[in-house]
MITI-49397 format. One record per residue (C-alpha): y, z, x; residue in three letters. Coordinates in steps of 0.05 Angstrom, whole numbers, plus 5000, padded with zeros to 4 digits. Layout:
N
    Y    Z    X residu
    Y    Z    X    ala
...
//
This chain:
218
    Y    Z    X residu
 4424 1290 2050    unk
 4386 1355 2056    unk
 4410 1414 2046    unk
 4382 1493 2056    unk
 4403 1567 2036    unk
 4383 1618 2073    unk
 4404 1687 2076    unk
 4394 1726 2135    unk
 4414 1791 2182    unk
 4427 1812 2241    unk
 4443 1893 2261    unk
 4492 1853 2321    unk
 4541 1820 2270    unk
 4613 1842 2274    unk
 4625 1822 2210    unk
 4567 1833 2173    unk
 4547 1915 2199    unk
 4616 1927 2178    unk
 4615 1901 2109    unk
 4561 1944 2105    unk
 4580 2012 2132    unk
 4657 2001 2084    unk
 4634 1964 2021    unk
 4675 1903 2030    unk
 4659 1832 2021    unk
 4665 1781 2070    unk
 4680 1708 2062    unk
 4675 1656 2120    unk
 4683 1598 2162    unk
 4657 1592 2239    unk
 4714 1551 2266    unk
 4697 1529 2347    unk
 4662 1556 2409    unk
 4659 1556 2482    unk
 4620 1580 2535    unk
 4635 1627 2604    unk
 4589 1650 2643    unk
 4547 1670 2615    unk
 4575 1690 2551    unk
 4592 1654 2493    unk
 4664 1663 2443    unk
 4659 1646 2371    unk
 4719 1644 2338    unk
 4725 1638 2249    unk
 4762 1660 2200    unk
 4747 1706 2155    unk
 4769 1742 2067    unk
 4756 1795 2059    unk
 4747 1825 1978    unk
 4750 1910 1959    unk
 4776 1965 1963    unk
 4843 1962 2008    unk
 4824 2029 2030    unk
 4764 1994 2056    unk
 4791 1932 2081    unk
 4839 1973 2118    unk
 4789 2010 2162    unk
 4742 1949 2163    unk
 4810 1925 2201    unk
 4822 1990 2238    unk
 4753 1988 2261    unk
 4748 1922 2283    unk
 4808 1931 2324    unk
 4767 1971 2378    unk
 4708 1937 2385    unk
 4713 1921 2459    unk
 4682 1846 2443    unk
 4731 1824 2397    unk
 4779 1783 2436    unk
 4837 1764 2397    unk
 4841 1781 2314    unk
 4901 1754 2285    unk
 4914 1800 2212    unk
 4944 1779 2145    unk
 4938 1812 2084    unk
 4856 1806 2083    unk
 4856 1741 2121    unk
 4827 1748 2181    unk
 4826 1705 2251    unk
 4785 1729 2308    unk
 4748 1705 2385    unk
 4679 1749 2384    unk
 4654 1752 2437    unk
 4571 1757 2449    unk
 4529 1746 2507    unk
 4491 1686 2502    unk
 4417 1712 2508    unk
 4444 1744 2438    unk
 4471 1699 2410    unk
 4427 1670 2346    unk
 4428 1588 2336    unk
 4478 1569 2295    unk
 4507 1503 2282    unk
 4557 1517 2329    unk
 4499 1496 2385    unk
 4462 1452 2335    unk
 4517 1386 2326    unk
 4471 1365 2275    unk
 4470 1423 2227    unk
 4539 1439 2195    unk
 4551 1481 2135    unk
 4572 1451 2073    unk
 4612 1514 2043    unk
 4628 1591 2075    unk
 4582 1638 2102    unk
 4589 1709 2046    unk
 4571 1762 2073    unk
 4557 1822 2017    unk
 4565 1905 2013    unk
 4500 1901 2045    unk
 4503 1860 2104    unk
 4470 1801 2084    unk
 4503 1737 2102    unk
 4488 1673 2061    unk
 4501 1608 2091    unk
 4485 1526 2052    unk
 4476 1489 2111    unk
 4463 1410 2119    unk
 4433 1356 2158    unk
 4426 1277 2161    unk
 4347 1308 2183    unk
 4295 1341 2146    unk
 4260 1371 2212    unk
 4321 1381 2244    unk
 4338 1421 2187    unk
 4275 1453 2191    unk
 4275 1462 2281    unk
 4335 1497 2263    unk
 4303 1545 2209    unk
 4243 1565 2250    unk
 4286 1581 2313    unk
 4328 1631 2266    unk
 4262 1660 2239    unk
 4233 1673 2320    unk
 4297 1710 2335    unk
 4305 1747 2258    unk
 4253 1782 2221    unk
 4304 1784 2160    unk
 4314 1701 2147    unk
 4295 1682 2076    unk
 4300 1611 2066    unk
 4312 1615 1986    unk
 4303 1536 1989    unk
 4305 1471 2018    unk
 4317 1407 1974    unk
 4340 1339 1997    unk
 4413 1326 1957    unk
 4457 1278 1929    unk
 4522 1274 1958    unk
 4553 1280 1897    unk
 4529 1348 1899    unk
 4544 1380 1945    unk
 4601 1426 1946    unk
 4666 1411 1982    unk
 4717 1464 1986    unk
 4787 1438 1941    unk
 4847 1416 1982    unk
 4885 1489 1938    unk
 4947 1528 1954    unk
 4941 1585 1909    unk
 4997 1641 1910    unk
 4980 1713 1926    unk
 4988 1741 1866    unk
 4932 1691 1835    unk
 4885 1701 1901    unk
 4882 1772 1883    unk
 4871 1766 1809    unk
 4809 1707 1819    unk
 4786 1755 1875    unk
 4790 1811 1830    unk
 4756 1774 1757    unk
 4695 1752 1805    unk
 4688 1812 1838    unk
 4702 1872 1777    unk
 4636 1820 1736    unk
 4695 1790 1683    unk
 4653 1731 1679    unk
 4589 1760 1669    unk
 4555 1758 1601    unk
 4577 1794 1564    unk
 4634 1809 1607    unk
 4632 1863 1654    unk
 4708 1884 1656    unk
 4773 1871 1602    unk
 4835 1846 1627    unk
 4867 1912 1614    unk
 4833 1937 1666    unk
 4836 1887 1715    unk
 4909 1880 1722    unk
 4916 1963 1725    unk
 4878 1966 1781    unk
 4935 1904 1810    unk
 4983 1949 1794    unk
 5016 1898 1753    unk
 5033 1883 1675    unk
 4975 1851 1629    unk
 5012 1788 1625    unk
 5027 1780 1698    unk
 4962 1794 1713    unk
 4940 1746 1662    unk
 4982 1695 1673    unk
 4960 1688 1762    unk
 4892 1690 1730    unk
 4895 1644 1688    unk
 4941 1588 1743    unk
 4893 1606 1790    unk
 4827 1598 1740    unk
 4872 1527 1729    unk
 4878 1497 1797    unk
 4807 1521 1826    unk
 4767 1493 1755    unk
 4782 1413 1761    unk
 4748 1414 1829    unk
 4691 1458 1821    unk
 4671 1416 1756    unk
 4675 1363 1801    unk
 4626 1392 1842    unk
 4572 1424 1795    unk
//
C-alpha cells in the first residue's frame, strides 16, 4: 500500500483559517460530498482542541459563515456541510475514489493541514499530489513510501467518557507526554477544574482504552 504524508494550507478553508485565527487544533474526518449545478458540498466531522473560550468564538464565527449549510454542535465536536464553487474546490479524496485517508486530518494552530493518504497504486498517488501542488503552492510532501498494511493506522473503535476525552486532550495539548515533561498532572487537573485524583483517574482510564490499539498500529 502506497502512503503519502502531506502538509498543506489553503487560505479559503473554513476550518484552517479559523484554527489560525483562534489558535485551535482540529481533528477532522471527511464524510461525503455532492454536487448541485456549479456548487459542491462537503460534509465532515471536526473535533476542536484548545482554550474553551477560543473554541466558543470559533463556533460562533462559523455560524455566521454563509457557506455553511448545516452545523451541528455538541461540546467541542462539530458536524458541518460546507458549500464551495466547483472551480474553487481543491482535489481531495472526495473527488478521487482511488485515494483514501488513512488517518483523520489534523489542522494545527497555524492553519496547516496534515494529511495521510493512501492508494494501492503509486502513480495514482503521485498524480493526486501533482494536482494538489498545481492548485496550492503550500503543499509539502513529507513522505511517500510503500508500507505493509500492518504498518498503517486504523482508528480504534474505542469509546471514551467526556471526562476521559478531556483529560487526554489536555495532556496532549500541553505536552505532558514530552520528555522531559512540560507540565505536571496537578497543573492539568487545575486547568480541567477538577481534583488531582479525579484527573489522574480519567487520564489513566483513557490511556488504558487507547494504548492497546495504539501498540498494534505502531
